[in-house]
C-alpha positions as CSV (number, residue, x, y, z in Angstrom):
1,M,0.0,0.0,0.0
2,S,1.2,3.6,-0.7
3,Q,2.3,5.9,2.0
4,P,-0.5,7.7,3.8
5,L,-0.9,11.5,3.1
6,W,-1.9,12.1,6.7
7,Q,-2.0,10.2,9.9
8,P,-3.7,11.1,13.2
9,S,-1.3,11.4,16.1
10,P,-1.8,9.0,19.1
11,S,-3.1,11.9,21.2
12,Q,-5.6,12.9,18.4
13,I,-6.8,9.3,18.3
14,E,-7.2,9.0,22.1
15,A,-9.0,12.3,22.3
16,S,-11.5,11.5,19.6
17,Q,-15.2,10.9,20.2
18,L,-14.9,7.8,18.1
19,K,-12.4,6.3,20.6
20,R,-14.6,7.3,23.5
21,F,-17.6,5.5,21.8
22,M,-15.4,2.4,21.2
23,K,-14.6,2.4,24.9
24,S,-18.3,2.5,25.8
25,V,-19.0,-0.4,23.5
26,N,-16.2,-2.4,25.2
27,Q,-17.4,-1.5,28.6
28,R,-21.0,-2.4,28.0
29,Y,-20.6,-5.5,25.9
30,Q,-17.4,-6.9,27.2
31,T,-15.7,-6.6,23.8
32,Q,-12.1,-5.8,23.0
33,L,-12.5,-3.6,20.0
34,E,-9.3,-1.7,19.2
35,T,-9.5,-0.7,15.5
36,Y,-12.0,1.1,13.4
37,Q,-12.5,-2.1,11.3
38,Q,-13.4,-4.1,14.4
39,L,-15.8,-1.4,15.6
40,Y,-17.4,-1.3,12.1
41,Q,-17.8,-5.0,12.0
42,W,-19.4,-5.0,15.5
43,S,-21.8,-2.2,14.4
44,V,-23.2,-4.1,11.5
45,E,-23.3,-7.5,13.3
46,N,-25.1,-5.9,16.3
47,N,-27.0,-3.1,14.6
48,Q,-29.7,-2.7,17.3
49,E,-27.2,-2.4,20.1
50,F,-25.1,0.0,18.0
51,W,-28.0,2.4,17.2
52,E,-29.2,2.3,20.8
53,L,-25.8,3.3,22.0
54,V,-25.6,6.1,19.4
55,W,-28.8,7.4,20.8
56,E,-27.4,7.4,24.4
57,F,-23.9,8.7,23.4
58,S,-25.5,11.6,21.5
59,E,-27.9,12.4,24.4
60,V,-30.9,12.6,22.0
61,V,-33.6,14.9,23.5
62,A,-36.8,12.8,23.6
63,S,-39.9,12.6,25.8
64,D,-39.7,8.8,25.4
65,Q,-37.1,6.4,23.9
66,G,-39.3,3.3,24.3
67,S,-38.1,-0.2,25.0
68,R,-37.9,-1.5,21.5
69,V,-35.1,-0.6,19.1
70,L,-36.2,-2.4,15.9
71,D,-39.3,-4.0,14.5
72,N,-39.2,-6.2,11.3
73,P,-35.4,-6.3,11.2
74,D,-35.4,-8.5,8.1
75,K,-37.5,-6.2,6.1
76,M,-36.0,-3.5,3.8
77,P,-38.1,-1.5,3.4
78,G,-40.4,-2.2,6.3
79,A,-38.0,-2.2,9.3
80,R,-39.2,0.3,12.0
81,W,-36.6,1.9,14.3
82,F,-37.5,3.0,17.8
83,P,-41.2,2.4,17.2
84,E,-42.3,3.6,20.7
85,A,-40.0,6.7,20.8
86,R,-41.4,10.3,20.9
87,L,-39.2,13.3,20.0
88,N,-38.9,16.5,18.1
89,F,-36.1,17.2,15.6
90,A,-36.1,21.0,16.1
91,E,-35.9,20.6,19.9
92,N,-32.6,18.6,19.4
93,L,-31.1,21.4,17.3
94,L,-32.3,24.1,19.7
95,R,-31.1,22.3,22.9
96,F,-28.6,25.0,23.7
97,R,-29.9,28.4,24.7
98,D,-26.6,30.1,25.7
99,D,-24.7,33.1,24.4
100,R,-22.2,31.1,22.3
101,Q,-22.4,31.8,18.6
102,A,-24.8,29.4,16.9
103,V,-24.8,30.7,13.3
104,V,-23.1,33.2,11.1
105,S,-25.0,34.0,7.9
106,L,-22.8,35.5,5.1
107,R,-23.5,36.9,1.7
108,E,-21.0,37.1,-1.2
109,D,-21.0,41.0,-0.8
110,G,-19.7,40.6,2.7
111,Q,-22.9,41.3,4.7
112,R,-22.8,39.3,7.9
113,T,-25.4,38.3,10.4
114,S,-24.6,36.5,13.6
115,L,-26.9,34.8,16.1
116,T,-26.2,33.2,19.5
117,H,-28.0,30.0,20.5
118,A,-30.3,32.0,22.7
119,E,-31.1,34.5,19.9
120,L,-31.7,31.7,17.4
121,Y,-34.2,30.0,19.8
122,D,-36.1,33.3,20.3
123,Q,-36.4,34.0,16.6
124,V,-37.6,30.4,15.9
125,A,-40.2,30.9,18.7
126,Q,-41.5,34.0,17.0
127,I,-42.1,32.3,13.6
128,A,-43.3,29.0,15.2
129,L,-46.1,30.8,17.1
130,A,-47.1,32.7,14.0
131,L,-47.3,29.4,12.0
132,E,-49.2,27.7,14.9
133,K,-51.7,30.5,15.0
134,M,-52.5,30.0,11.3
135,G,-53.2,26.4,12.0
136,V,-49.9,24.7,10.8
137,G,-49.4,21.4,12.6
138,P,-48.1,17.8,12.2
139,G,-48.0,16.6,8.6
140,D,-48.6,20.0,7.0
141,R,-46.0,21.0,4.4
142,V,-44.0,24.2,4.6
143,A,-41.8,25.1,1.7
144,G,-38.8,27.4,1.2
145,F,-37.8,29.1,-2.0
146,V,-34.7,30.5,-0.2
147,P,-31.0,31.3,-0.3
148,N,-28.7,29.7,2.3
149,C,-29.1,32.1,5.2
150,H,-30.4,32.4,8.7
151,Y,-33.9,33.1,7.6
152,A,-34.1,29.7,5.9
153,L,-32.7,28.0,9.0
154,I,-35.2,29.8,11.3
155,A,-38.2,28.9,9.0
156,M,-37.2,25.2,8.8
157,L,-36.8,25.0,12.6
158,A,-40.1,26.8,13.3
159,A,-42.0,24.5,10.9
160,T,-40.4,21.2,12.2
161,S,-40.9,22.3,15.8
162,L,-44.7,22.0,15.1
163,G,-44.3,18.7,13.3
164,A,-44.7,20.2,9.8
165,I,-42.6,18.8,7.0
166,W,-40.0,21.1,5.4
167,S,-38.9,21.2,1.8
168,S,-36.7,23.7,0.1
169,C,-35.4,24.8,-3.3
170,S,-32.8,27.4,-4.0
171,P,-34.0,30.7,-5.6
172,D,-32.0,30.0,-8.8
173,F,-34.4,27.3,-9.7
174,G,-36.7,28.3,-12.6
175,F,-40.5,28.5,-12.2
176,N,-41.0,25.0,-13.7
177,G,-38.3,23.5,-11.6
178,V,-40.0,24.8,-8.4
179,L,-43.5,23.8,-9.5
180,D,-42.3,20.3,-10.5
181,R,-41.3,19.9,-6.9
182,F,-43.6,22.0,-4.7
183,G,-46.6,21.3,-6.9
184,Q,-46.5,17.7,-5.8
185,I,-46.4,18.4,-2.0
186,E,-49.0,21.3,-1.9
187,P,-47.4,23.4,0.9
188,K,-49.6,25.4,3.2
189,V,-47.0,28.1,3.7
190,L,-44.2,29.3,1.4
191,F,-41.2,31.2,2.7
192,A,-39.4,33.2,0.0
193,T,-36.9,35.9,-0.5
194,D,-37.2,39.2,-2.5
195,G,-34.0,38.2,-4.3
196,Y,-30.4,36.9,-4.1
197,L,-26.9,37.7,-5.1
198,Y,-24.7,35.7,-7.4
199,N,-21.3,36.6,-8.9
200,G,-21.8,40.3,-8.4
201,K,-25.4,40.4,-9.8
202,R,-28.5,41.3,-7.8
203,I,-31.3,39.0,-9.0
204,N,-34.9,40.0,-8.1
205,S,-37.0,36.9,-7.2
206,L,-40.4,38.5,-6.6
207,P,-41.9,38.0,-10.1
208,Q,-41.1,34.3,-9.7
209,V,-42.5,34.2,-6.2
210,A,-45.7,35.8,-7.4
211,E,-46.0,33.2,-10.2
212,I,-45.3,30.3,-7.9
213,A,-47.8,31.5,-5.3
214,E,-50.5,31.7,-8.0
215,A,-49.8,28.2,-9.2
216,L,-49.6,26.3,-5.9
217,D,-52.9,24.6,-4.9
218,G,-53.8,24.8,-1.2
219,L,-51.3,27.6,-0.4
220,E,-52.5,29.8,2.4
221,Q,-49.6,32.1,3.2
222,V,-46.4,33.5,1.6
223,V,-43.8,35.0,4.0
224,V,-41.2,37.1,2.3
225,F,-38.0,38.0,4.1
226,P,-35.8,40.9,3.1
227,Y,-32.5,40.0,1.3
228,L,-31.9,42.6,-1.4
229,N,-34.0,45.4,0.1
230,A,-34.8,46.3,3.7
231,H,-38.5,46.9,2.8
232,P,-39.4,44.8,-0.2
233,E,-42.5,45.7,-2.2
234,I,-44.7,42.6,-2.2
235,T,-48.1,43.9,-3.4
236,S,-47.7,41.7,-6.5
237,V,-47.6,38.5,-4.5
238,S,-50.9,37.1,-3.4
239,K,-51.4,36.0,0.3
240,A,-48.0,37.6,1.2
241,S,-46.7,39.1,4.4
242,L,-43.3,40.5,5.2
243,W,-41.2,38.5,7.7
244,D,-41.4,41.2,10.4
245,D,-45.2,41.5,10.0
246,F,-45.7,37.8,10.2
247,R,-43.6,36.9,13.3
248,I,-44.9,37.3,16.8
249,P,-42.3,39.4,18.6
250,D,-43.3,38.5,22.2
251,A,-43.1,34.7,21.8
252,K,-40.7,33.4,24.3
253,E,-41.1,29.6,24.4
254,I,-41.5,26.9,21.8
255,D,-44.1,24.2,22.3
256,F,-42.3,21.4,20.6
257,A,-44.6,18.7,19.2
258,E,-43.5,15.3,20.5
259,L,-43.8,12.9,17.5
260,P,-43.0,9.3,16.5
261,F,-39.4,8.5,15.5
262,D,-40.5,7.9,11.9
263,H,-42.6,11.1,11.6
264,P,-41.8,12.9,8.3
265,L,-39.3,15.7,8.6
266,Y,-38.0,16.6,5.1
267,I,-39.1,16.1,1.5
268,M,-36.2,15.9,-0.8
269,Y,-36.3,15.3,-4.6
270,S,-34.6,13.1,-7.1
271,S,-32.7,14.9,-9.8
272,G,-35.5,14.9,-12.4
273,T,-33.3,13.4,-15.2
274,T,-36.0,10.8,-15.9
275,G,-39.3,12.8,-15.8
276,V,-40.6,14.9,-13.0
277,P,-38.4,14.9,-9.8
278,K,-39.6,12.2,-7.4
279,C,-40.4,13.1,-3.8
280,I,-38.2,11.4,-1.1
281,V,-39.5,11.6,2.4
282,H,-37.0,11.5,5.4
283,S,-38.0,10.8,9.0
284,A,-37.1,13.1,11.9
285,G,-35.6,10.3,14.1
286,G,-33.6,8.7,11.3
287,T,-32.2,12.0,10.0
288,L,-31.3,13.1,13.5
289,L,-29.6,9.9,14.5
290,Q,-27.6,9.5,11.3
291,H,-26.4,13.1,11.4
292,L,-25.4,12.8,15.1
293,K,-23.4,9.7,14.3
294,E,-21.8,11.3,11.2
295,H,-21.0,14.5,12.9
296,Q,-19.7,13.2,16.2
297,L,-18.1,9.9,15.4
298,H,-16.9,10.4,11.8
299,T,-16.2,14.2,11.8
300,D,-15.4,14.5,15.6
301,L,-17.6,17.6,15.8
302,T,-18.0,19.2,19.2
303,Q,-19.2,22.5,20.7
304,K,-15.8,24.0,20.0
305,D,-16.1,23.6,16.2
306,V,-17.1,26.0,13.5
307,L,-18.7,24.0,10.7
308,F,-19.0,25.2,7.1
309,Y,-20.4,23.5,4.0
310,Y,-20.6,25.3,0.6
311,T,-24.2,24.4,-0.4
312,T,-27.5,25.7,-1.5
313,C,-30.8,24.9,0.3
314,G,-31.6,22.6,-2.7
315,W,-28.9,20.1,-1.9
316,M,-29.0,17.6,1.0
317,M,-25.7,18.9,2.3
318,W,-27.7,21.9,3.6
319,N,-29.8,19.6,5.8
320,W,-26.6,17.8,6.9
321,L,-24.9,21.1,7.7
322,V,-27.7,22.5,9.9
323,S,-27.8,19.3,12.0
324,G,-24.4,20.5,13.4
325,L,-26.5,22.6,15.9
326,A,-27.5,19.4,17.7
327,V,-23.9,19.0,19.0
328,G,-23.6,22.7,19.7
329,A,-21.3,23.5,16.9
330,S,-21.3,27.0,15.3
331,L,-22.5,27.0,11.7
332,V,-21.3,29.3,8.9
333,L,-24.0,29.7,6.2
334,F,-22.8,31.3,2.9
335,D,-24.8,32.3,0.0
336,G,-23.4,33.4,-3.4
337,S,-20.7,32.4,-5.8
338,P,-17.7,30.7,-4.2
339,F,-15.4,32.7,-6.5
340,A,-16.9,36.1,-5.9
341,P,-15.7,38.8,-5.6
342,E,-12.5,36.8,-6.3
343,P,-11.4,33.1,-6.3
344,K,-10.1,33.2,-2.7
345,A,-13.4,34.3,-1.3
346,L,-14.2,31.1,0.7
347,W,-10.6,31.0,2.1
348,D,-11.1,34.6,3.3
349,V,-14.2,33.3,5.1
350,A,-12.3,30.3,6.6
351,E,-9.7,32.6,8.0
352,R,-12.0,35.3,9.3
353,E,-14.6,32.9,10.9
354,G,-12.0,30.4,12.2
355,I,-13.6,27.5,10.4
356,T,-12.5,24.2,11.8
357,V,-14.4,21.8,9.4
358,F,-14.6,23.1,5.8
359,G,-17.0,21.2,3.5
360,T,-17.2,21.6,-0.3
361,S,-17.3,19.7,-3.6
362,A,-14.6,17.9,-5.5
363,K,-15.3,20.4,-8.4
364,Y,-14.5,23.4,-6.1
365,I,-11.2,21.9,-5.0
366,A,-10.2,21.3,-8.7
367,A,-11.3,24.8,-9.5
368,C,-9.0,26.2,-6.7
369,E,-6.1,24.3,-8.1
370,K,-6.8,25.5,-11.7
371,A,-7.0,29.1,-10.4
372,G,-3.5,28.7,-8.8
373,L,-4.7,29.3,-5.2
374,Q,-2.3,28.5,-2.4
375,P,-4.5,29.0,0.7
376,G,-1.9,27.5,3.0
377,K,0.5,30.3,2.1
378,T,-2.0,33.2,1.7
379,H,-4.3,32.5,4.7
380,D,-4.1,31.7,8.3
381,L,-5.7,28.3,8.4
382,S,-4.4,27.3,11.8
383,K,-7.8,26.4,13.1
384,L,-8.8,24.2,10.1
385,R,-8.6,20.5,11.0
386,A,-10.8,18.8,8.5
387,L,-11.7,19.2,4.9
388,L,-14.8,17.3,3.6
389,S,-15.5,16.8,-0.1
390,T,-18.5,15.3,-1.8
391,G,-20.7,15.6,-4.9
392,S,-18.4,13.5,-7.1
393,P,-15.2,11.5,-6.6
394,L,-12.2,13.4,-5.5
395,S,-9.3,12.9,-8.0
396,H,-5.9,11.7,-7.0
397,E,-4.5,15.1,-8.1
398,S,-6.9,16.9,-5.8
399,F,-5.7,14.9,-2.8
400,D,-2.1,16.0,-3.7
401,Y,-3.2,19.6,-4.1
402,V,-4.9,19.7,-0.7
403,Y,-1.9,18.5,1.2
404,R,0.5,20.6,-0.9
405,E,-1.3,23.9,-1.1
406,I,-3.9,24.0,1.7
407,K,-2.6,22.2,4.8
408,E,-0.4,19.2,5.7
409,D,-1.9,18.4,9.0
410,L,-5.5,17.9,7.9
411,L,-8.1,15.2,7.8
412,L,-9.2,15.1,4.2
413,A,-12.5,13.1,4.0
414,S,-14.0,12.3,0.6
415,I,-17.5,11.3,1.7
416,S,-20.2,9.6,-0.3
417,G,-23.9,9.2,0.3
418,G,-27.0,10.7,-1.3
419,T,-30.2,12.5,-1.3
420,D,-32.0,9.2,-1.1
421,I,-30.6,8.5,2.4
422,I,-29.9,12.2,3.4
423,S,-26.6,10.9,4.9
424,C,-23.5,8.9,3.9
425,F,-22.5,5.3,3.0
426,A,-18.7,6.2,3.2
427,L,-17.2,8.9,5.4
428,G,-14.1,10.3,7.1
429,C,-12.5,8.6,10.1
430,P,-10.6,10.6,12.7
431,I,-8.6,7.6,13.9
432,R,-7.5,6.3,10.4
433,P,-4.8,7.5,7.9
434,V,-5.8,9.2,4.6
435,Y,-4.6,7.6,1.4
436,R,-4.5,9.2,-2.0
437,G,-7.6,8.6,-4.0
438,Q,-9.4,6.6,-1.2
439,L,-12.5,7.1,0.9
440,Q,-11.5,6.4,4.5
441,C,-14.2,4.0,5.7
442,R,-17.7,2.7,5.4
443,G,-20.1,4.4,7.8
444,L,-20.8,2.8,11.2
445,G,-24.0,0.8,11.2
446,M,-24.1,0.8,7.4
447,D,-23.7,-2.7,6.0
448,V,-22.2,-1.5,2.7
449,Q,-20.9,-4.0,0.2
450,V,-20.1,-4.2,-3.6
451,Y,-22.0,-6.7,-5.6
452,N,-21.1,-8.1,-9.0
453,D,-23.7,-8.9,-11.8
454,Q,-24.4,-12.2,-10.2
455,G,-25.4,-10.6,-6.9
456,Q,-22.2,-11.8,-5.1
457,P,-20.2,-9.5,-2.8
458,V,-16.8,-8.8,-4.2
459,V,-13.6,-7.0,-3.1
460,G,-11.1,-5.4,-5.5
461,E,-13.6,-5.5,-8.4
462,K,-16.0,-3.1,-9.9
463,G,-19.7,-3.6,-9.0
464,E,-22.8,-2.0,-7.6
465,L,-22.7,-0.3,-4.1
466,V,-25.4,-1.9,-2.0
467,C,-26.5,-1.6,1.7
468,V,-27.7,-5.0,2.8
469,Q,-29.2,-4.3,6.2
470,P,-31.7,-1.6,7.4
471,F,-30.6,1.6,9.1
472,P,-32.5,4.5,10.5
């Protein structure tokens, strides 16, 4: 095997949450797990014990965990995880109400909004009460035609706190693209923006919002938040209110709806390459548990971290990013072109905000190399400890570029999953070395194999990626 590009130090391994989790497995089940591979094997052979321990380790906030972990373990689909549990997704993301920074919302023109955990909770409470007063409750759909900013996050948390189902598209989607998606789910409320910025251009969204509002069956309310203008003119949009007129400023507490583990949380969409995009519904409990596992065990995310992912609200990495609040990490939301006003824009953000975990796409890393960027020389990246890449395979050359021009002491994780699972099949591993061109590991609890055309598992050959056991 080739030489590793990076290796965690013994002290980094020992201090990781993954190692702590391994010790709790050993303690509880009298095992002697020492390596990641051993832990992985244990997690797929004992998947009920594994997911129950993830729940405990992550301190999931729930009114009831229930005594059963899994019904119908041999059915896929058909397996039901934690069938007696009652919880609320938003309550888990809003579990901290202190004065630490929870979220920084940035635009490509440099405008910056920062909220503490306490301020975020208060703003969600104001929108949640307004939604509740208009009759939004469990099972209703709430949609967002929104840029990646704090308003989008607040709207999602407010809707899901009531048990409503959230679905979002980014404002660069055309009218037909939005209608193909939201037309199928008939949202009761649409959150939208007056416009957005991209590559130095100011793009007015209101004509499109007006068109979408007219075309959606069952829509009762449009809430427009200011992005381009402080006081947008919304008379052309039917059923519309401005954000500040809609919210209820004196709301102080959120009455979280306690719902089943498999209660619907998000509606995502297939790409639409073969006809109209197909709706994919994700559950609150499954999404929460997977993201807690991936953030804590695979990314070693803690309250001390500043987490960034370059994404729009139309990509599942936005949903993955915002779950970082559940471990108390601080999020950096960025909207705009990653190369505006100049190619180094996101590295300026990384330095200024002290980003510790920087997420992006393989395409962006290749574009940085092509542009001749040397962030390791031009920027102070002393706080950066992990770089995550997904969207497409990361080339061998990009691995070399990262360690040559960005940072030598860095966990580079090429991760792979999908919209269909809103999580990952393959991930980073804080206790394993990084090899050129390789994904570090299969995700814990994910019985991932490669099958040939005969349906046999193979190693070292090309085949189809399959997951052969159920997971939340």
